[in-house]
N, C-alpha and C positions, 0 to 999 in steps of 0.2 A: 294543459296540452300534453298529449302523449307522443312519445317518440316512436315512429314507425320505421323500423330497419328492413334492410333487404334480407333476402333469404341467406345470403352469404354472411351477413352480420350475425343472424341468429345461430347459424351453424358454428361460427367462431366462438360465440358466447357459450354455446352448449358444450363445445370441446374443452374450453378452459374451466367451465363449471364442473365437468366430469373429472378433469385432472385435478382440480382442487379437492374434490371429494376423496380421491385416492391417496393423496399425500397431504399430511397435516403440516409438515415442515417445508413449506414452499420457499422460504427464504434461506434455507441451510447452505445451498451452493453459494449464494451471495455472501453469507457470512464466512465461508471458507475462503473466498477470494479476498475478502477484506482482511482477514487474518493473515494470509499469505502476503498481501501488500504491506501490512504492518511489519511482518517479520523482515521482509526485504528492506523496508525503510530503516529498521532498527540496525540491520547489518551494515548498510551504507553509512549511517551515522557513526557506528563504531569504528568503521575503517577510516572515515574522515577525522575522527578524534585521534586515532592512532597516528595518522599522517601529520596532524597538527602538532602533536606532542613530539614526534621525532623531529620535525622541522624546528621546533623550539630548542630541543636538545642540541641539534647541530649548530643553530645560531649561537647558543650559549658557549659551545666549544670554541667556535670561530672567534667569538668575542674575547674569551679567555686567552686564546693564543695570541690575538693581536695585542691584548694588554701586556702579556708577558714579553713579546717581542719589543714593545715600545718602552718598557721599564728596564 
């Protein structure tokens, strides 16, 4: 069985086919977007880790002060 499309389908197929011939790297913009998302995720993770480390330091200082006042 053969697919019979409308003239609009054929025009769309021809358009994308001609664009594919012009540029060999069709997925390059998608790769750039994924790389940018990965960089943002790494920056968010780094900030999160810094916040966690700073809060741990604060908790340790508060704990040490409490121990020194209790003894």
